[in-house]
N, C-alpha and C positions, 0 to 999 in steps of 0.2 A: 555142485560145480567141481568139488574135489574129485568125486568119482568119475566125472566126465573127463577131467584132465588125466587121471590115471589110465583110463581106458584109451585115450589118445596116445599116451606114452607107450602103452603095450602094443598098440596098433603100429606105431612107428617102428618099434623094435622087431615085430614080426615081419613087417614088410621089408625092412632092411635085411634081416637074416634070410628071408625067403628069396630075395633077389641076389643073395651072395655078395652083397656090397658092404658088409660091415668092415670098415677100413682098418687095416693094421699096417702101421708104418714099418717098412723094412729097408734095410741098408741097400743102397743102389737103385731103389725104385724112384719113380718121378715124385716130385713134391706134390702133395695133395692139397689143393686150395679150394675150400668150400666157397662157391661163388653165387651170390644172391643178387638177382636183378629185382629191384623194388619199384621201378618205374619203367615206362616205355622208352625213356631217353630224353624226354622234354616235358614241360608243362604246356598243355594245349587248351587254354581257356575257351577258345572258339570251337573246340571239338575237332576230333580227327588228328592224325599224326602230322607233324610238320613236313613240308616238302624237302626232300633231300636228306632226311634223317637217316643216320646209321642205326639200324634196328638192333635189338638185343641179340638176335640170331647172327647178324652180320658181325657185330662186335665180338661175340664169343668165338666165331670162326677166325677172326683176325688175331685175337689173343692166342688161340691155339696154334696158329701158324707162326707167330713171332716168339712164343715162349716155349722152346723145346725143353723137355725135362719137367714139364708141369702138367699135372692132371687136374683140370678144372671140373670140380664136382658141381655142376650148375643147377640152380633152381631159379624159377621165374615167378615172382609173386603176382605178376600181371596175368598169368595164365590161370584158367579155371582149374580148380582142384588143388591149387597150391596156396597155403595160408601162412601167415606169420607164425601162428602157434605151431603148425606142423613143421615149419622150417626150424624154429627154435628148439623143438623137441628132438628133431633129427640131429641138429648140431650137437646137442648134449650127448646123444648116443654115440655119435661118430668122433667126438672131440679128440679122444686119445690117438686116433689114427690120422688126424689132420695135421698139416703143417702151418696153415694160415687160413684167414677168412678175407674175402674180397666182396665188399658191398658196393653195388653200382646204382646210384640214384639216391635222391633225397627220401629219407624215411623218418617218421616220428616214433618208430619202434627202436629206441636206443639200445635195447638189450642185445641186438644183433652184433654191436660193436664191442661188447664187454664180455666176451667169452674167456678172456685170458690168453687167447691165441694171438699171434702176430696178425694185425688187421689193417687192411687198406680200405679207406672210404673214398669213393669217387663221386665228385660233384659233376653233373652234366650241365654245362653252361646253358643258361636260360631255363633252368628249373626254378620253382619257388625255393628260396634259400632257407628252408626250415632246418638248418644244419647247426648243431651245437658244437662249433669248433673249439670253443673254450673248454667245454666238458671233455671233448675228445683229447685235447692237448694237456689238460691239467687234472682231469678227473674230479673237478670241483665246480660247483655253481653257488658261490657264497651268497649272491644277492638275488637268487631266484624269487620271483613274485609267486609263482605257482607252487603249490604244496602237494604232498603225497607222492606216489610213485616209488619205484625201487631205488635202492642206493647203488650207485654205480662204482665198481672197484675193478682193479686189475686190468685197466685198459692199456693196450699196447697198440696205439692207433696212429697211423700217418695218413695223410690225405693226398689226393690227386685230383685232376680236373680233365674233363674231355669236352671237345667241341663236337657233340653228336649231331648238331644241326648243320655243321660244315659251313659256318658263316664267317669264320675268321680267315685271315691270310693263310693259305695252305701250309706255309712253313710253320706257323704257330700251331695249327691243327695237328701237324705231324709231331711237333715238339711235345705237345701234351700227351700224345699217345706213347711216344718214346720214353717220356718221364714215367708213365705208368708201368711200362715194360721194365724199366730199370728198377722200380720199386718192387715189382713182383719177383724179380730175380733176387732181391734181398731175402725173401722167404726161402728161396733155394739155398742161399748161403747159410741160413740158420739150420736148415736140414743137414747140410754138409758138416756143420759143427757137431751135430749129434752122431755122426758116423765117424768121428775122428778119435783115433787112439794115439797117444804120444808115448814113445819109448823113452824112459828116463833112466840114465845111467850116471850115477854120481857117488863119490865116496863120502859126501857130506850127509849128516843126519837130517838137517832141515832143508826142505825144498828152497831153491833160490837163495841159499844162505849168503852167497858172495854178492848178491845184488844189493842187499840192505846194509850199507856201510855208513851208518849215522852215529848216533850217540853211543859211545862205548859202554855206557852203564845200562843200556837196554838189552833185552834178550827176547827171543821168540817164546811165545806161550807153549807150554808142553804139548798141547793138542793141536799145534799149528798144522802139521802135515795132514792129519785126518780132517780138520776143518776145511782146509784149502781143497783137498781132493774131493770132498763131498760137495762143496760149493761149486766147483768146476763142473761136476757131473750134473748137479741139480739145476744150476742156472743156465749152463750152456750145452750140456749133453756130452762134454768131452771127457774121455777116460784117460787117466794116467796109468801107465804100466811100468812100474818101477822095479828094476832088477838090481842085484848086487854086483859090485865090480868084478867079483870072481867069475861071473858068467862072461863078462867081456874078456877077461884074461884067457879064459878057456876058448872063446871064439877066435882070439888072435892066435893061440897055440894051434888050433885046427888049421888055420890058414897057413901057418909056417910049416906044418907037417905035411901039407898037400902040395905036391909039385905043380898040378894045374893051377891051384890058388896062388902060389908064389909067382908063377909065370903071369897070371892075370894081374897081380899087383905090380909087377915090373912093367907090363904093357900099359896099365893105367897111369903109372907114374910118368912113363915116357910121353903119353898123350898130354898130361899136364905141362910137362917141360916144353914140348913142342908148341903147345897152345900159348904159352907165356911169351912175352917179349924178351925176357932174359931170366936167368937164374943166377942170383948173386949171393955170395957168402954162405952158401949151404951146399950140400952134396946130393947126388942122385940117391944114395943109400938112405938119406933122411927122407927124401920124397917117397921112396918105396915103403918106408915105415908108415908114413901117413896113408899111403894107398892100402896097406894091410889093415890099418884101423878102419878104413872105409868098408872093406869087405867084411870085417868082423861086425861092425855096426849094422850093415845091411842084412847079414845073416840073422842077427838078433831081431831086427825089425820085421823080417819075414816070419820068423819063428813065432813072434807074439802078435802078428797081424796088425802092425802099426803103420800109420801113414805119415809119421813125423818122428824126428829124433832130437832129443835134448840131452846134452851130456857135459859133464865136468871132468872127464877122464884126462889124465896127463901122463900116464905110464902104460905101456903095453903089457907089463907083467906084474906090477905091484912089488917088484923086487927092491925098489928104492935106489937102484943104480942109475947113474946119470945117463948111461948109454940107452936105457929103456925109456927115457923121457920123450914125449911127443906132444904136439898140439894138433887138434883135428880140423883146424879151420879150412885148409885146402880140401880136405876130404869132404867136408860138409858143403863146400861150394859145388861139389859133384852131385850131391843129392839135389840141390836147388836147380841145377841144370836139368835134372830128370823130373822136376815137378814135385819133389818131396821136400817139405820144409824141414830145416835142420838148424840147430844152434850149437856152437862150440862152447857155450856156457849155458848151464841148466837154469834158465829163467822162464818159468811157465807163462807169466804175464806177457813177456815179450813174444813168446812162442804163439800165444793166442793172436797177437797183432800180426805176426807173420802169416799165420793161417788165414786170417781174415783178409789181409792184403792180397793173398793168392786167390782166395775164393771170390772176393769182390772184383778184382781187376786182372787176375791172372799174372800178377807180378810178384816175384820173390823180393824179400826185404833184407836190409842190412841190420845186424845187431851192433850196437856200439855204446861205449861210455859217453855220456852227454856232458859237454862243457859249454858254458855260456859266456860270450865276450860282449859285454854291454857297450864298450866304446866303439867296436867295429860293427855293432848290430849284427852279430853273427853267432851261430851255434856250430859246434863241432862234434861229430861222432867219430870215435877212433876205435879201431879193432885191427886184428891181423888177418883180415879177410872180409869179403863181401860177395854177394852174388855177381857173377860176370854177365848175367842175363837179366838185369833189373827191369827190362821192358817186357819180359815174359815171352818173347818171340825169338826169331833166329839171330837177332843182333847180339854181339858179344863185346864187352868192354876189354880194353887192353889191361894186362896185369904183369907184375914181376914177382917171381918167387924169391923170397929172402929167407934167412933164418928167422926164427920167431923172436919178437922184441923182448919177451919175458924170459927167454932162455939165459941161464947163467953163463953159457959158453957161446952166445950169439956172435956170429962173425968170425969164429975160429976154425970152422969146418970140422970141429970135433963131433963125435957122436953125442946126441942130445941137444944139438943146436936147433934141430927140428925145422919146421917150415911155417912161414906166414906169407900172406900175399898182399902186395900193394896194388889195389884196384884203382884205376884212373877214371874218375868220374867226369862226364861232360859238364860244361857250365850252362847256366841259364835254364836248367831243367826244373820244373815245379816238383816239389817233394813234400810229403807229409811225414812229420816226425810224431810218433805216437806210441801209446801203450795201453793195454787193457788191464784194469785193476779189478780182479775177480772178486776179492773179498769186499772191496769198497763199492762194487757195482758202478764203476765209473770208467770212462775212457778219456784220457788226456791227450790233446793233440795241438799242434800248430803247423803252419805251412810256411814255405818260403821257396827260394830258388837257389840252386847250387852255384857256387863260385869257386874260382881257383884259389886254394889256400895259400899258394906261393905268392899271390898278389897282396896278401895281408901279413904274412909271417915269413921271417928269414929262416933258412935251414929247416924247412918244414918237412920235406920228404927226403928219401934216399937212405943210404946205409946208416948215416948218423942223424937221421931225421928225428923229429920230436915224437916221443911216445910210440904209439902203435904204428904198424905199417900203412894201413888204410885210413884215410881221413876224409869224411864227407863234410864239407863246409857249406852251410846254408845261410844266405842273407835273409834277414827278417825285418819287419817294419819297426819293431820295438823290442829289443832283447830284454829290457828291464821288466816288461810285463811277464815274459816267460820265466825269468829268474824268480819272480815273486811266487810262482807256483812250485818251485823246486823244493823237494823235501825227501831226503834219503830214507828217513824212518817210515814215511807213508808210501812212497812211490819208487824207492830204489834209485840207482844211479845210471841205469841203462835204458835205452829206448830202441825202437824200431824205426827205420826209415824206408818209405815206399815211394817210388817214383809216381808222380801225378798228384793232383790236388783231389784228395778223396774226402774232403771235409763233409760235403753234403751227404754222400753215401754213408759215411760213418755216423753222422747225426741221425739219419733216418734209421739205420740199423740199430743204433742204441735205443731208440724209442721202441722198436719192435721186440727187443730182448729185455726191456725194462731197466736199461742203464742210463746214467746221467753222463752227458758230455761236458768236459771242462775244456773250453777253448782257451788255451793258455796264453795266446797272443791277443786276446780281446780285453 
C-alpha cells in the first residue's frame, strides 16, 4: 500500500511538472484557489440530476465571471479519472503556490478542508448534510462516537451555502451566491497582505513605542522588534522595511536642493490650502514644509518598493531647532487620497487594520487615540488628521488646516507651529473601530454610528477646542462593555476607524488567517 501511494505521489508530481502548472505565487498575479467539486450539486436519491440544477460547469463559469483576479484551479471528483487521493496528493504538491481552497459539495473526506490554507466549504442546499460544521469551526469533536481516522489540525475554514436547485426566492438564491463571492474575495485580501511592504521611519528604538502607555514599571522585552517583525511576516506575510531617520533627513535635503521639487512642494501645498474650507492660525510656509515631507516620504517609499508608510518623524533635519519641527498628518492624508495607506504615528498594529480596511472595502481609515465615555455611551477618536476620502471614492469631506495641537507654538504663526487638519465627519454613518494585534493573534472591534460631538460636549472643536483637531465621535449600545476590554499594556491606546459595518467580513477573515476576534461591544 505504501509503495502504491508513493507511486501515485510521483505520478502527480510528474504530471504537474509536465503540464507546466506547478504553481508559484508571485506578486501581482491572480489569487490561486484550488477548487474541488465533490458532488454534482444535489443529492438525487431517485436517480438523475434535479430539474433546473446549476451544474458544476455552469457554477464554475459564473464564479470566474464574478471573481476577477482569481484563478480557480478546478478539479471535479464526479468526473471519471479524478479521485480523492489524486486531488489530496496534488493539493500537497501545489500547496506552496496556492492562496486558498474552495470545496463545493458535501464530502466525508474531511482532509480536503484541513490543508492549513484558507478554506471555504460550500453546502449545496438539499444535499444530505454529512457536514462536520463543529469540527470545521472548532477543530474538535470531543464527543465523537466513531473512533479512528486522522487527527485534524490547522483548519482555517468558513462556510457558505448555495441554492443549486434554484428553488428559493430568487433574491435569496442571489444573496447566497453574492455571499460566496464576498468570502472568495477574502482570500484575495490575504494574498494582498503577502504583497505588502510597510516603510517604517522612526527615531524610537522599539516599534510602536508611543502606543503602549500603560504601567510605568513595565518595559518592552529586548527581542520585541525581532519577534514582532518575524510574526508579522510569518503570520500575515507583511514585511517591515525600517530605515534610520538620517535617510529621511537626506531625502528632505534633496527636495530642498531641487528647484523642481521645491516648486512641486509649493504647488501641492496650494492644492491642500485650496481644497480646505479655511486655513487658521498657521502659515503657507508651514504647509509647504509638510508638503516637502510628503515628497521625501514618497521618494523613500518608491526607493524601497513599499506600498504603505508608517512614521514618527517630527523634524525635517534632526537639528533640534523649533523651526524645523513638523507633523506629517496632512501629508499622509495625501497618500490616502492616492490609495496608499499611511500613518503619522508608527503603529504597525493600527497599520494592519488600515491595510485590511482598504483591501476589504476600498476605504481609508482614521488613526486616533481612543477615549470611552460611558455616561454618553460614546467613544471618541482624536488626532490631527484623518482621510478626507473615507468612502474610498470621489467623495471628499470638508476640512480646515490648523496649526498642530501638539506644537509648543500652536496658534502663534511662528515657524514650528506646523499643520494639523480638522476633518468634519458626517453623522449617522456606520463605523467600525478596530485594531489587529499581531503578537496576540487577535482582532479587537466594535461598531457604532457617528454623531456630532458638539451635541455632547462644549467647546469641542475650533482653535481652542479639546485636544486634537479631528474628533470622530461614535455612539455605541453599551460603552461599559467596550471599556472592560481596554488595556494599554496589551492593546495600546490607539485604534483605527473605518466607515461601514465590517464586522462579519473581519470575523470571516480572522478565521481564514487563524486569528481570534474579540467583539468588544458584546
